[in-house]
N, C-alpha and C positions, 0 to 999 in steps of 0.2 A: 311462830314457826312450828311446822309440823314435824313430828318424829315418825318417820315411816319405818315399818318393819319389812322393808324390802331393799334390795340393792338399787342404787340410783341407775337410771338408764345410761347406756354408753353414749355419751355425747360430750362435746367440748363447749356446748352452748350454755354459758353461765346464766344467761337470762332465763332460758328454759328451766334449768335446774333450780334456780331461785324461786321461780313461779311454782314449780312442782312441789317444792318444800313449803309453800305457803308463806314465804318470806315477804313481809310488807316493808318496803324500803322507802326512805325519803327520795325525792326526785334526783338529787345529786348522786346518790349511791346507785340508783337504777341507771342513770345516764352513764356513769363510769363503768358499770358492769357490762352495759350494752357496748360501749366503746372497746372495752378490753376483749370482749368476745370477737369483735370485728378485727382486732389486731392479732389475736392469738391464732386464729385459724390459718391465715396466710403465712404466719411465721413458721408453720410446720413444713413448708415446702421450700426447698432451697432456691429455686428460681424466683419465686414470689418474694422470699425474704430479702434477697439482694435488691430487688426493686423497692420494696417497702422501706428498707433501711434508709434510703435516700430522703424519705419524707420525715424522718425523725432526727432532729438535732439533739445534741447533748442536753440542752436546756429542756426541750420538750420531753425527752426520756426521763430526766430527773423529776419533772413535774408529775409525770405518770406514776413513777415509783412512789413519790410522796403521797399522792392521792390514793394509791393502792394500799399503802401502810395505814392510812386513815380509815379506809373502807374495811381493811382487815380488823382493825381495833373495833369498829362498829359491829362487824359480824360476830366477833368473839363476845362482845357485850350482849348480843342478842341470844347467844347460845348459853350464856351463864358461866362461861369459862374465863 
């Protein structure tokens, strides 16, 4: 992972930010980050959020949260923290 001496670009695209940081991820981590980016952008807009919520059951949401916690652990391990 690269340590950049600059502010990260203003974007919510996690895939782009991870690539900019030089983060090499296993396929499952990359896939999750790609999925999370796709979910998070529409979630910022109330009209789209109400439509999007219909596609996410409680079980699906719990699975995403669990996977997110696993990815967060992996990211922290990569940063040495």
